[in-house]
C-alpha positions in Angstrom: 0.0 0.0 0.0 1.3 3.4 -1.0 0.1 6.3 1.2 0.5 10.0 0.2 0.6 12.3 3.3 -0.1 15.9 2.1 -0.9 18.1 5.1 -0.7 21.8 5.7 0.7 23.1 9.0 -1.3 23.2 12.2 -0.9 26.9 13.0 0.8 27.8 16.2 1.4 24.1 16.9 3.2 22.1 14.2 4.8 22.8 10.9 3.6 20.9 7.8 6.8 18.8 8.0 6.1 17.9 11.6 2.5 17.1 10.8 3.4 14.8 8.0 6.0 12.9 10.1 3.6 12.5 13.0 0.9 11.1 10.7 3.4 8.6 9.3 4.5 7.7 12.8 1.0 6.8 13.8 0.1 4.9 10.6 3.4 3.0 10.6 2.4 1.4 14.0 -0.3 -0.4 12.1 1.1 -0.5 8.6 4.9 -0.8 9.0 5.3 -2.3 5.5 3.4 0.5 3.7 5.2 2.9 1.4 4.9 6.5 2.6 5.3 9.6 0.4 5.5 12.7 2.6 4.4 15.9 0.9 4.2 18.7 3.5 2.4 21.7 1.9 2.0 25.4 2.3 -0.5 27.4 0.3 0.9 30.8 1.2 1.3 30.7 4.9 3.6 28.6 7.1 5.1 25.7 5.3 5.3 27.3 1.9 9.0 28.0 2.1 9.8 24.4 3.1 7.6 22.9 0.4 9.0 25.0 -2.4 12.6 24.8 -1.1 12.5 21.0 -1.3 10.6 20.9 -4.6 12.8 23.5 -6.4 16.1 22.4 -4.9 16.9 25.8 -3.4 19.4 26.7 -0.7 18.3 28.2 2.5 19.8 31.5 3.9 19.1 33.9 6.8 19.2 37.7 7.0 18.0 40.4 9.4 15.0 42.7 8.7 12.7 44.9 10.7 10.2 42.9 12.8 6.5 43.5 13.6 7.3 46.1 16.3 10.4 47.7 14.9 12.9 45.3 16.4 15.4 43.4 14.3 14.6 39.8 13.6 16.2 36.9 11.7 14.2 35.6 8.7 14.8 32.5 6.5 14.5 32.6 2.7 15.6 30.3 -0.1 17.4 31.1 -3.3 19.1 29.8 -6.4 19.8 31.0 -9.9 17.9 34.3 -9.6 14.8 32.7 -7.9 14.0 33.4 -4.3 11.2 32.2 -2.0 10.1 33.6 1.3 7.0 33.8 3.6 5.4 36.9 4.8 4.5 34.9 8.0 8.3 34.5 8.7 8.4 38.3 9.3 5.0 39.2 10.7 3.5 35.8 11.4 0.6 35.6 13.8 2.1 32.6 15.6 5.1 34.6 16.6 3.2 37.3 18.5 1.8 36.7 22.0 -1.9 37.0 22.4 -1.6 40.1 24.6 0.3 42.0 21.9 -1.9 41.2 19.0 -3.2 44.3 17.3 -3.0 44.2 13.5 -3.2 47.9 13.1 0.1 48.4 15.0 2.1 45.7 13.3 4.7 46.9 10.8 5.3 45.0 7.5 8.4 47.0 6.6 10.5 43.9 6.9 8.7 42.4 3.9 9.8 45.3 1.7 13.3 45.2 3.2 13.8 41.6 2.3 12.5 42.2 -1.2 15.0 45.1 -1.7 17.9 43.1 -0.3 17.3 40.1 -2.6 16.8 42.2 -5.7 20.1 43.9 -4.9 21.6 40.3 -4.7 20.4 39.6 -8.3 17.1 37.9 -7.7 14.7 38.5 -10.6 11.9 36.1 -9.7 10.1 35.7 -6.4 7.6 33.3 -5.0 6.2 35.0 -1.8 3.9 33.2 0.6 1.1 35.6 1.6 -0.8 34.2 4.6 -0.6 33.6 8.4 0.1 37.2 9.0 -0.6 39.3 12.1 -0.8 42.6 10.1 -3.6 44.6 8.5 -2.0 47.6 6.7 -2.8 47.1 3.0 0.9 46.7 2.4 2.0 50.2 3.2 4.7 49.1 5.6 6.2 47.0 2.9 5.9 49.9 0.4 7.7 52.2 2.9 10.8 50.0 2.6 10.7 50.3 -1.2 10.9 54.1 -0.8 7.2 55.2 -0.7 6.2 57.9 1.8 2.7 58.6 3.0 1.4 61.9 4.2 -1.7 63.4 6.0 -3.7 66.4 4.9 -1.1 68.7 6.5 1.8 67.2 4.6 3.2 65.5 7.6 4.7 62.0 7.0 2.9 59.2 8.7 4.2 55.9 10.1 3.3 53.2 7.6 1.1 51.1 9.8 -2.6 50.1 9.5 -3.7 52.5 12.2 -2.8 55.4 9.9 -4.5 54.2 6.7 -7.5 56.5 7.3 -5.2 59.6 7.7 -3.3 59.2 4.4 -4.1 62.0 1.9 -1.1 61.8 -0.4 2.0 59.7 -1.1 5.3 60.0 -2.9 7.7 57.5 -4.6 10.6 59.9 -4.9 13.0 57.6 -2.8 12.5 54.3 -4.6 15.9 52.8 -4.8 15.4 49.6 -6.9 14.0 48.9 -10.3 11.3 46.2 -10.2 10.2 46.5 -13.9 12.1 43.4 -14.9 11.4 41.4 -11.7 8.6 38.8 -11.6 6.9 38.5 -8.3 4.3 35.7 -7.8 2.2 35.8 -4.7 1.1 32.5 -3.3 -2.1 32.9 -1.3 -4.7 30.5 0.0 -7.6 32.9 -0.3 -9.4 34.7 -3.0 -11.1 37.4 -0.9 -11.4 40.9 -2.1 -9.7 43.7 -0.2 -12.8 45.3 1.2 -16.5 44.5 2.0 -18.1 41.9 4.1 -16.1 39.1 2.5 -12.9 41.2 2.5 -9.8 41.3 4.6 -11.2 43.1 7.6 -14.4 41.3 8.2 -13.1 37.8 7.4 -9.6 37.8 8.9 -8.9 40.8 11.1 -10.8 39.4 14.1 -8.5 36.4 14.5 -5.5 38.9 14.5 -6.9 40.8 17.5 -9.1 43.5 16.0 -12.3 44.1 17.9 -15.5 43.5 15.8 -16.7 47.0 16.7 -13.9 48.4 14.6 -14.5 46.3 11.5 -16.7 48.9 9.7 -14.3 51.8 10.3 -11.2 49.9 9.4 -12.8 48.5 6.2 -13.9 51.9 5.2 -10.4 53.4 5.7 -8.8 50.6 3.7 -11.3 51.2 0.9 -10.7 55.0 1.0 -6.9 54.5 0.7 -7.1 52.3 -2.4 -9.7 54.6 -3.9 -6.9 57.2 -3.6 -4.1 54.9 -4.9 -5.7 52.7 -7.5 -9.5 51.8 -7.4 -8.9 48.8 -9.6 -7.3 47.0 -6.7 -10.7 46.9 -5.0 -12.1 44.4 -7.5 -9.0 42.1 -7.6 -9.6 38.6 -6.3 -7.1 37.7 -3.6 -6.1 41.3 -2.9 -7.4 40.8 0.7 -4.7 38.2 1.5 -2.3 39.0 4.3 -4.2 41.9 5.6 -4.1 43.5 2.2 -0.4 42.7 1.7 -1.4 41.1 -1.6 -3.0 44.4 -2.7 0.1 46.3 -1.7 2.6 44.1 -3.5 0.4 44.2 -6.7 0.1 48.0 -6.5 3.6 49.0 -5.3 5.8 46.2 -6.6 4.0 45.0 -9.7 3.3 41.5 -8.3 0.8 38.9 -9.6 -1.6 36.9 -7.4 -1.5 33.1 -7.8 -4.0 30.6 -6.4 -2.0 29.2 -3.5 -2.4 25.5 -3.3 -2.7 24.8 -7.1 0.4 26.8 -7.7 2.3 24.9 -5.0 1.0 21.5 -6.2 2.2 22.3 -9.7 5.7 23.0 -8.4 5.7 19.7 -6.5 4.7 17.4 -9.4 1.6 16.5 -7.4 -0.4 14.9 -10.2 2.2 12.3 -10.9 2.8 11.5 -7.2 -0.9 11.2 -6.3 -1.5 8.9 -9.3 0.7 6.3 -7.6 -1.1 6.5 -4.2 -3.6 4.0 -2.8 -4.6 6.4 0.0 -4.3 10.2 0.5 -4.2 11.8 3.9 -4.7 15.6 4.2 -4.9 17.9 7.2 -4.8 21.4 8.7 -5.2 22.9 12.1 -8.9 23.7 11.7 -11.3 22.5 9.1 -14.3 24.9 8.7 -16.3 26.6 6.0 -13.2 28.7 5.1 -11.5 25.5 4.0 -14.0 25.2 1.2 -12.5 28.4 -0.4 -9.6 26.2 -1.7 -7.3 25.8 1.3 -4.8 23.0 1.3 -7.0 19.9 2.1 -9.7 20.9 -0.4 -7.2 21.9 -3.0 -5.4 18.5 -2.6 -8.8 16.7 -2.7 -9.9 18.4 -5.9 -6.6 17.4 -7.6 -6.9 13.7 -6.5 -8.4 11.3 -9.0 -11.9 10.1 -7.8 -11.1 6.4 -7.2 -8.4 7.2 -4.6 -9.8 7.5 -1.1 -9.0 10.7 1.0 -9.0 11.0 4.7 -8.5 14.3 6.6 -6.9 14.6 10.1 -7.3 18.1 11.6 -6.7 19.9 14.9 -10.4 20.8 15.3 -13.5 20.4 13.2 -16.3 23.0 13.0 -19.9 22.2 12.4 -20.3 24.6 9.4 -19.0 22.1 6.9 -21.2 19.9 4.6 -21.9 16.3 5.6 -19.1 13.9 4.7 -18.2 12.7 2.2 -17.6 15.9 0.3 -14.9 17.1 -2.2 -13.8 13.4 -2.4 -12.9 13.5 1.4 -14.4 10.3 2.9 -14.1 11.2 6.6 -12.4 13.7 8.9 -10.9 13.0 12.3 -10.1 15.8 14.8 -7.2 15.1 17.1 -8.2 17.0 20.3 -8.6 14.4 23.0 -9.9 16.3 26.0 -11.2 19.7 27.2 -8.1 21.9 27.9 -7.0 25.5 27.4 -5.6 26.5 24.0 -2.0 26.8 25.1 -1.9 23.2 26.4 -3.9 21.9 23.4 -1.3 23.4 21.0 1.6 21.9 23.0 0.0 18.4 22.8 -0.4 18.6 19.0 2.2 16.1 18.0 1.2 13.5 20.7 -2.5 13.8 19.8 -1.7 13.7 16.1 0.3 10.5 16.3 -2.4 8.8 18.4 -5.2 9.9 16.1 -3.3 8.7 13.0 -2.8 5.3 14.6 -6.5 5.0 15.5 -7.5 5.9 11.9 -5.1 3.2 10.6 -6.7 0.7 13.0 -10.1 1.5 11.7 -8.9 1.0 8.1 -7.3 -2.3 9.2 -10.6 -3.4 10.8 -12.5 -2.5 7.7 -10.3 -4.8 5.7 -11.0 -7.7 8.1 -14.7 -7.1 8.1 -14.7 -7.4 4.3 -13.6 -11.0 4.8 -17.1 -11.7 6.2 -19.0 -10.2 3.3 
């Protein structure tokens, strides 16, 4: 039996690589002779760098950039032959910010622009940038400030490039742009296709989980829309522009980037169609499966690319009740790993242990099913 294990990360708990290894560990207790193909995935958030680094045979490096609150942080990226890959989440990732400090309007994305500038100066002319898992909500103006853009209020005073100041911006300049991006190709890997504004946009759908109070959604959404009406109204109708707190919009507008559908783009780079054709069973997973998963996040994206005769099982951290009844999208069944009522911090810490245990129990159910068939 050949088993393809193709999970996303479990946010704030386990990387996609760790998830894949834990599932294999659990299954191997029951099926030690099976052949396992581990395919850890990222569709724009955590795990994208590792997935593409492995698939494209890139070399990993580190550098320093400005962090979420102005401090200097180390960030990983991968590069080879003029191609570079990095994740927005490695610079302003939600998982790296304690709950008590989460306020997406105060988080700076300047480090994203700094890394872009540094790599262009090193000769990179093609980028794959993962846009997802961020703690920010600034429409990309922090990133743009590192490219050389400046933003001003009605009095002509320069404003700090953070989300809290979006509503104050009356003008901007690009006099200090220090790099030429005209011949640089920037592909944004994102797992969502949300517009920038509106009730299905960046603020209403994602800002709450980053720490923004619901009472501020209307105002913040209005300020984001007003800013892009000033800069480029066409961005407001661009699918995917709402990814990363509007970082996708900012990179399109200020750096000439293109938005790619996250999981399909990544699967293409990983030669997924060939690998899945050899599988007898596919296992997918993510930290939480809910209605948002149906928008094309990793498990659904994998399921849609898997030929119908191949069974698919999902293992997730938690499972919300806003999903259709199973089976759907070729996924036969889904198994959440949480074993007992506990606080969030402890639950996240127990992720690997719970995942191994659940994977083993799923394998035992499959084994039992095979035995029951003998009595048919």
